[in-house]
N, C-alpha and C positions, 0 to 999 in steps of 0.2 A: 566702404568697409562692411556696412550692413548687407549690401548686395552680395559681396563675396562670401560672407558667413552663410547667408541663405543658400547660395549656390553650393557650397561645400556640404551643407546638411541635406539638401534635396538630391544631390548627385551621389551622395554617400562616398565621397572620394577617399575617406580614411577607413572605410569598411566598418563592419560591426554595427550597422544601423539597428537600433532598438535593443541591443543586447543588455544595455544598462537599465532597462525599464523594470520597475517592480510591478508585478501583476496583482490584481485583486485576489482575495483569498479563494473565491469560488473557482478561479482558473487553475488552482493548484490540485484539484481533484484529479486523480489519475496520473499525476506527475511521478516520475521515478527518481530515485537517488540512492545514496549510501549512508549507512549509520556512521557517524563520526564520534559519537559518545554513546555507550550502551543505552539502548532504549528499553524502558520498562513501562508498565501501565501508568506510572506516575511521573517519569522523568526521562530525559535523554535528548540527543541532538542528531539531526540529519542534515546532509547537504544535498539539495535537490539539483538535478541535472539542468533544469530550466527554471531556477528559482528567483530570477530577477537580479537586481543590483546586489543584494545580500542573500546568497543562496542558503545560508545556514538558518535552520528553524529548530525551535524547541519541539520535541516530539513525544508522543505517548503511543504505546503499542496497543493493538486491539486485544491480543492475549499473549501472555508470556514475555520473555525477554529476547531482544534482538542484539546480537553481539556486533562490535565494531567491524565495519566492512561489509555487513549484510546488505544486499540489495533490497530496497523497500519501495512500496507504492503508497501514495497518499489516498486514504479512503474517506477522510473527513477533514476539510481544511480548517474547521473550527473557528475561523475568524482570528484576527490578530496574527501573531507569529508562532502559535502552537498548533501543530498538525497531528492528526492521528494516522498512524501508518501500520502496515502489515508487511511481513516478509514476502518476498517473491521467490518462489522455488524455481529451479531450472525448468523453463518451458511451461510453467504452471500459471494459469490465469483463473479468473473467477469461475468460468465454466468448469474447468478441471476440478476446482475445489467443491463446487456444487455437485458434480458427478460423484466425487469421493464421498461426500456426506450422504448422498442417496444410496450408494453401495453399502456404506456402513449401516444405514437404517434398514435396508433389506436384509443384510446379514443378521442383524439383531432379531428382526421379525422371524426369519427362518429358524434361528436358534430357539426362539420361544415356542414356535410350532413343534419343533422336534422334541422339546422338553414335554409339552402337553401330550404328544403322542406316546411318549415313553410312560408317562404317568397313567394314561388310559390303558395301555397294554398291561401295565403292572396290576391295575385293579380288576381287569377282565379275567386274569388268570387265577383270581382268588376264589 
């Protein structure tokens, strides 16, 4: 009996080997899933695509609210069963978000320089 059980487990006759395993919290960083209950900076729930035996986790958003059905990525596993997530835009990743922040910063700097030039031109004509 024990030999047969060992054989079934090792040969994975029934399939799905390891799907029921719960992973440690560090392994959740970068995992994706969907919002099952609106996520805010203080509350919410997500279902992770590879979340282990129980894929439902209490969740907090990085900023703003994420509506039900929104695709998310875990940015901080937080330990326990509360994860911090942020929305994943279509085809957008961390590099895209960083590039967007850099473009916004450069745009602000350019606008400030334009303002300073206008002020200088206004005082030169006096």
